[in-house]
C-alpha positions in Angstrom: -3.0 -18.7 -42.2 -2.8 -16.4 -39.6 -4.7 -16.9 -36.4 -7.7 -14.2 -36.1 -6.8 -11.5 -33.4 -9.7 -13.2 -31.1 -8.3 -16.7 -31.2 -4.4 -15.7 -30.5 -3.8 -16.9 -27.2 -4.1 -14.9 -24.1 -0.7 -13.8 -22.2 -1.6 -13.3 -18.6 0.6 -11.7 -16.4 2.8 -13.2 -13.5 0.9 -14.0 -10.5 3.1 -11.1 -8.7 2.6 -8.5 -11.1 -1.6 -9.3 -10.7 -1.1 -8.8 -6.8 0.1 -5.0 -7.6 -2.2 -4.2 -10.0 -3.3 0.0 -9.3 -6.8 -0.7 -9.6 -6.9 -3.1 -6.1 -5.8 0.3 -4.0 -8.0 2.5 -2.0 -8.4 4.4 1.3 -11.3 5.0 3.2 -11.2 7.5 6.4 -14.1 7.7 9.1 -14.1 11.1 11.0 -10.0 10.7 11.1 -10.3 8.3 13.6 -10.3 5.3 11.2 -8.3 4.3 7.9 -9.1 1.3 5.5 -6.6 0.7 3.3 -6.6 -1.8 0.5 -3.7 -3.0 -1.6 -1.2 -3.4 0.9 1.6 -5.4 0.2 3.2 -5.3 3.5 3.7 -3.3 6.7 7.1 -1.5 7.0 7.0 -0.2 10.5 4.4 0.6 12.9 4.1 3.0 16.1 1.4 5.8 17.9 2.6 8.1 15.6 2.9 6.5 12.1 2.4 3.5 10.0 4.1 2.9 7.2 3.2 0.2 4.9 4.0 -0.7 1.3 0.8 -0.6 -1.1 0.6 -1.2 -4.8 1.4 2.6 -5.7 4.0 3.1 -3.4 4.8 3.4 -0.2 2.3 5.3 2.1 2.9 6.8 5.6 -0.1 7.4 7.9 0.7 9.9 10.2 -0.8 10.6 13.9 -1.2 10.0 17.5 -2.3 7.1 19.2 -2.5 4.6 16.1 -2.8 1.1 16.5 -3.3 -1.3 13.8 -6.6 -2.8 14.0 -6.7 -5.5 11.9 -3.6 -6.4 8.8 -4.8 -9.3 6.4 -1.5 -9.1 3.8 -3.4 -12.3 1.8 -6.7 -10.1 1.1 -3.9 -6.3 1.1 -5.9 -4.8 3.7 -4.6 -2.7 6.5 -6.8 -0.8 9.2 -5.4 2.0 11.6 -7.0 3.7 14.7 -6.7 6.7 16.4 -6.3 10.4 15.6 -5.0 10.6 11.9 -3.2 13.6 10.9 -1.9 12.9 7.3 -1.5 10.3 4.8 1.7 10.6 2.3 2.6 8.6 -0.5 6.7 8.1 -1.3 7.2 6.7 -4.9 9.0 3.2 -4.2 9.6 2.5 -7.8 12.1 5.4 -8.5 14.2 4.2 -5.6 15.1 7.4 -4.3 12.5 8.5 -2.1 12.0 4.8 -0.5 15.8 5.2 0.5 15.5 8.5 2.0 12.6 7.5 3.9 14.4 4.4 5.5 17.4 6.2 6.0 15.3 8.7 7.9 13.9 5.9 10.4 17.1 4.1 10.7 19.2 7.4 11.8 
């Protein structure tokens, strides 16, 4: 006898897949002076002109002047950057080509 749909065992995604759920990623910008990013997996690099981080939605590049990382908590996936924020750009890391070109630009 088949098990009714409501009683079938649930198959959960591995913990790594749950951490990368797109529903956890968000940006909050306050007066172009502070930006809070959630869903951050890793910070690739940062200096006074850019912060590059891997998020659940791809690589995010924050451009500006006098940027500094106020707080980073990778356990909670949170990154807070302060400074003069001029722009934000996503580079899709899933295909690999854009991420490679970004890394190529960083290490020229």
